[in-house]
N, C-alpha and C positions, 0 to 999 in steps of 0.2 A: 128466277133460280129457284128448286125446289128444294125445301125443309127435310132436312134429315130425320127421320122419326125414332125417337126413342123408344124400346118395347116399357109396357108397364112397369111399375116395381114388382108388383104381384106374379108378371113372368121372370123378370129376373131375378126374384129370389127362386122360384123354381129351377132357373137353366143354374144360380148355384149351388142349391140343394144336388141335382144331378151331378155337377161336380165334385163336390164333396163326397157324396158315395162312390165314384172313380177315382179318388182321391183314397178314399179307403180299402178300394179294392185292390189298386196298385200298391199301396203299404202293405195290405196283406201278404203280396206277390212278392214284397222288399224291390219293389220298383221306383224307388227312390227318384230318380232323375224326373221319371213321370209323376212321380207326386208335385215335384216343385214346380214344374213347369202348369200343372191343372191349378197350383195355389197361385201361379203369377194371373192366370187367367180369373180366376175365381175372384180374384182381388180387386180385377177391373170390373166386373158383372156387378159384385158390391159396391163398387165405388160409384156405377150409373145409377145402381139402385136408390142410393140415397142422396146422389150428386144432382140432381136435377128437380123442376118443379113439381111434377105429377105425385101425386099423392096414391096411398097403398088403400085400396078399395077395401080390401080383407082382411082387416086388422087381427081379427081371431087366427086365420090362416097363416099369416105372417107372423105373427108371435108364436104360434107352433112349428111354422119352417124355421125361423131362428133359432127355437131349441134346438130341433133337430140339428142343425148344422153347428150348433156348439158343441152336443151331444157324440157327432160326428168327429168334431174337432180333438174331442178328447179321448177318444180312440185311436185317432191317426198320431198322436202325440205319444200315446201310450206305445205302440208302436213301436213308433222312432226313438224314443226312450230306451225300450227292451233293445234295440238292434245297437245303440251307441253302446251300451252298457256289454253286448255281446261282443263288438269290436274293440272295447278298451280292455276286456280280459283278454280276445286272441293277441292285441298288440301286446299286453303285460307277459303274455308266455312265452311271445318272438323274441322279447327283451332279455328274462331272462335266459332263457336257452343260449341267446348269443354271449349273453356273460359267463354261461358254462361254458361254452365252448372256448372263449379267450384265456377263462381260469385252466381248462384242461391243457389247451394250448402252451401257455406258459411256464406250468408244470413239467411239461415233456421234455424241456432241455434242461431242467436239472441233472445233476450226477446222482446216481444212484448211491 
C-alpha cells in the first residue's frame, strides 16, 4: 500500500500565503463568500503544516511568511469590519425610513 506524501511545511506555508493574498484581493472586491471559502481551505493547509512530523527547514523564511500571513489577516479583517459597519449604517437608515413611513401613514388617518 502506497503512503500518501504530505508536502513539506515550507511548501504548505507558501500555499497558505498565496491563499491569503487571494483572500485579500477577494475582500477588496467585496467577494466575501470567496474569502470564507478560501479561509476554510487555508485553515486546512495550516493544519497540515503544523499537524505532522515534518520539520520546517528554513525557520527564517517560515517566520517571515507567518508575519506576512498575520499582516494580510489584519488587512482582511479591517476590510471586513469596514464592510460590516457600512452594512450596519445602511440597515439603520432602512429602519429609520420604515419608522418614518409608519409614522406618516398613522397620521394620514387623523381628522384635520
